[in-house]
C-alpha positions in Angstrom: 22.2 -55.2 41.5 25.3 -57.3 41.1 23.8 -59.0 38.0 23.3 -55.5 36.4 26.8 -54.7 37.1 28.0 -57.9 35.3 25.8 -57.0 32.3 27.3 -53.6 32.3 30.9 -55.0 32.4 30.3 -57.5 29.8 28.7 -54.8 27.5 31.5 -52.3 27.9 34.3 -54.9 27.7 32.6 -56.6 24.8 32.2 -53.3 22.8 35.8 -52.4 23.5 36.9 -55.7 22.3 34.9 -55.3 19.0 36.4 -51.9 18.4 39.9 -53.3 19.1 39.3 -56.1 16.5 37.9 -53.6 14.0 34.6 -55.2 13.9 32.9 -52.1 15.3 33.6 -48.4 14.7 34.4 -46.4 17.8 32.4 -43.5 16.5 29.3 -45.6 15.7 26.0 -45.1 17.6 26.0 -48.7 18.6 29.3 -48.5 20.3 28.5 -45.4 22.1 25.1 -46.7 23.2 26.5 -49.9 24.6 29.3 -48.0 26.2 26.9 -45.4 27.9 24.4 -48.1 28.9 27.1 -50.4 30.3 28.5 -47.5 32.4 25.0 -46.7 33.7 24.5 -50.3 34.8 28.1 -50.4 36.4 27.2 -47.0 38.1 24.0 -48.5 39.5 25.7 -51.5 40.8 28.5 -49.5 42.4 26.1 -47.2 44.1 24.1 -50.1 45.6 27.3 -51.5 47.2 28.4 -48.1 48.4 31.4 -48.1 46.1 31.2 -44.2 45.4 34.6 -43.9 43.6 33.6 -46.6 41.0 30.0 -45.1 40.8 31.5 -41.6 40.1 33.9 -42.7 37.4 31.1 -44.7 35.7 28.7 -41.8 35.8 31.4 -39.7 34.2 31.9 -42.5 31.7 28.2 -42.6 30.9 28.1 -38.9 30.5 30.8 -39.1 27.9 28.9 -41.7 26.0 25.6 -39.8 26.3 27.5 -36.6 24.9 28.7 -38.7 22.0 25.2 -39.9 21.3 23.7 -36.6 21.4 26.5 -35.1 19.3 25.9 -37.9 16.7 22.1 -37.5 16.7 22.2 -36.2 13.0 23.2 -39.9 12.2 20.1 -41.4 13.6 17.4 -40.3 11.4 18.6 -41.0 7.9 19.8 -44.5 8.8 16.7 -45.2 10.8 14.3 -44.0 8.0 16.1 -46.0 5.4 16.1 -49.1 7.6 12.3 -48.8 8.3 11.5 -48.0 4.6 13.4 -51.1 3.5 11.7 -53.2 6.1 8.3 -52.0 5.1 9.1 -52.8 1.4 10.2 -56.4 2.4 6.9 -56.9 4.5 4.8 -55.5 1.6 6.6 -57.9 -0.8 6.0 -60.8 1.5 2.3 -60.0 2.0 1.9 -59.7 -1.8 3.6 -63.1 -2.2 1.5 -64.8 0.5 -1.7 -63.3 -0.8 -0.9 -64.4 -4.4 -0.1 -68.0 -3.1 -3.3 -68.1 -1.0 -5.4 -67.1 -3.9 -3.9 -69.7 -6.1 -4.5 -72.4 -3.5 -8.1 -71.4 -2.7 -9.2 -71.0 -6.3 -9.7 -67.3 -6.1 -8.4 -65.4 -9.0 -9.3 -68.2 -11.4 -11.8 -67.4 -14.1 -14.9 -69.6 -13.9 -16.7 -70.9 -16.9 -20.4 -70.2 -16.9 
């Protein structure tokens, strides 16, 4: 459980550092997810060691992050849809490119003289 606590601490401190250096937006889904997840891991670690004050504050911190994620759920779909559509288009383009190259190397697609 101590390892989970360290992962949670690194996640929350790392996310805060990225926000402080303006490399991550404090209202972004990524920041809120890392923050809530880190707090959950810290809470689990604190509970396993009987540190109830730390566990309670991290559960509260996790609830703040979860509330921010739920409140920003309208941001999830459009970005996710655009991301997956772009990824599918790239995969389709790659498949077409590989298929064309394979046909050229195997002799398929060439006209044969009779």
